[in-house]
C-alpha positions in Angstrom: -6.6 -32.6 -12.9 -6.7 -35.9 -15.3 -10.6 -36.2 -16.7 -10.0 -39.9 -16.5 -9.4 -40.4 -13.0 -9.5 -36.8 -11.1 -6.1 -37.1 -9.8 -3.2 -34.6 -10.8 -0.5 -37.3 -12.4 2.5 -35.2 -10.4 5.1 -38.0 -12.3 3.5 -36.6 -15.7 4.4 -33.1 -14.8 7.8 -33.8 -14.3 7.7 -35.8 -17.8 6.0 -32.8 -19.2 8.7 -30.7 -18.0 11.9 -32.7 -19.0 10.3 -33.6 -22.9 9.8 -29.7 -23.2 13.1 -29.2 -21.7 15.0 -31.3 -24.3 12.6 -30.8 -27.2 14.7 -29.0 -30.1 11.5 -27.4 -31.8 7.9 -26.8 -31.0 5.1 -25.8 -33.2 3.5 -22.6 -32.0 -0.3 -21.9 -33.1 -2.5 -19.1 -32.4 -5.4 -17.7 -34.5 -4.7 -14.0 -36.8 -6.3 -11.4 -36.5 -8.1 -12.3 -39.5 -9.5 -15.7 -37.7 -7.2 -17.8 -39.7 -5.3 -20.6 -37.8 -1.6 -20.5 -37.9 1.6 -22.2 -37.0 4.8 -21.7 -36.4 8.1 -23.6 -35.8 9.8 -22.1 -32.4 13.1 -22.2 -31.4 13.3 -19.8 -28.9 11.5 -20.8 -25.4 11.9 -22.9 -22.5 9.9 -23.8 -19.3 9.8 -22.7 -16.0 8.0 -24.8 -13.5 5.0 -24.8 -15.9 5.2 -21.4 -17.3 6.2 -21.3 -20.7 8.7 -18.7 -22.2 9.1 -17.7 -25.7 10.6 -14.9 -27.9 9.8 -13.4 -31.3 10.7 -10.6 -33.1 8.5 -7.8 -32.2 7.7 -7.1 -36.0 6.5 -10.8 -36.8 2.9 -10.8 -37.0 2.1 -13.3 -34.5 3.0 -10.5 -32.0 0.1 -8.6 -33.3 -1.9 -11.3 -33.9 -1.5 -12.9 -29.3 -1.9 -9.1 -28.4 -5.8 -9.7 -30.1 -6.2 -12.8 -29.2 -3.6 -14.4 -26.2 -5.2 -18.4 -27.0 -2.0 -19.8 -28.3 -0.9 -23.8 -27.9 2.4 -25.4 -28.4 2.8 -28.8 -29.7 6.4 -29.9 -28.6 7.8 -33.1 -29.9 11.0 -35.1 -30.7 11.8 -36.6 -34.3 12.7 -39.7 -35.3 10.0 -41.4 -32.3 9.4 -45.1 -32.8 5.5 -45.4 -32.6 5.8 -48.0 -30.0 7.2 -45.4 -27.4 5.9 -42.5 -29.5 5.2 -39.3 -27.2 4.9 -35.5 -26.9 2.8 -32.4 -25.7 0.6 -30.0 -26.4 0.0 -26.8 -24.1 -2.6 -24.5 -24.4 -2.5 -21.0 -22.2 -2.9 -17.3 -22.9 0.8 -15.8 -24.2 0.9 -12.6 -22.3 3.9 -9.8 -23.6 6.5 -9.2 -20.8 6.6 -5.5 -20.2 7.8 -5.6 -16.6 11.8 -5.1 -16.6 11.6 -7.5 -13.3 9.8 -10.5 -15.6 11.8 -9.6 -18.6 14.9 -10.0 -16.8 13.6 -13.6 -15.6 12.3 -14.5 -19.0 15.7 -13.7 -20.8 17.5 -15.6 -18.0 15.3 -18.6 -18.6 15.7 -18.6 -22.2 19.3 -18.1 -21.9 19.4 -21.3 -20.2 18.3 -23.3 -23.2 19.5 -21.3 -26.4 23.5 -20.2 -26.3 22.4 -17.8 -29.6 19.8 -16.2 -27.0 22.3 -16.1 -24.6 24.6 -14.2 -26.9 22.3 -12.3 -28.1 21.3 -11.2 -24.7 24.4 -10.1 -23.5 25.8 -8.3 -26.6 22.4 -5.6 -25.7 20.5 -7.0 -28.9 16.9 -8.1 -28.2 15.7 -4.4 -28.7 13.9 -6.2 -31.1 12.6 -8.9 -29.2 9.4 -9.3 -27.7 9.6 -11.8 -25.0 6.2 -14.0 -23.7 5.0 -15.6 -21.1 2.1 -18.6 -20.9 0.5 -19.9 -18.0 -1.3 -23.1 -19.2 -4.6 -23.6 -19.0 -4.6 -27.4 -20.2 -1.7 -29.7 -20.9 -2.0 -33.1 -23.1 0.8 -35.3 -22.3 0.8 -38.2 -24.9 2.7 -41.4 -24.2 2.0 -44.3 -25.9 4.0 -46.7 -23.6 0.5 -46.5 -21.7 -0.8 -47.5 -24.8 -2.9 -46.7 -28.3 -6.4 -45.0 -28.4 -7.6 -43.1 -25.0 -5.1 -44.4 -22.5 -2.3 -42.6 -24.5 -3.4 -39.4 -23.0 -3.5 -37.7 -20.1 -4.8 -34.2 -19.9 -3.9 -32.1 -17.0 -6.4 -29.4 -16.1 -4.8 -26.3 -14.0 
């Protein structure tokens, strides 16, 4: 629900889904086990309805850090935007590593739809060292300067 007007902004949700699908790289934010806020560029992600899927090498520090503190945020932002029409999406939720085979297969399919490289690795059976995650959103902020600059530009969608 939007804080300012108590509506769901379903049109904004469709814009958010489209924006994420058309984002090439995103920034993942999480907190390390030592309490340090950490940011990582991510290329392997995709959205299914509002569930976000991403992958990482199992040996990456983010995997063990997220296991301890699963709250993550993603910033989706397109390059080269003009200020007057600037947009981005901030997505916050709990990341859970996928262990169930059915959910894992679904995640592989969803990630393969966005990334030809990921799809090729999956088809060649090269995902053995890959952790897959699902994030169910807790909140989504959609910033759109075509609605004005300042408070009018941000829609906070609580789920």
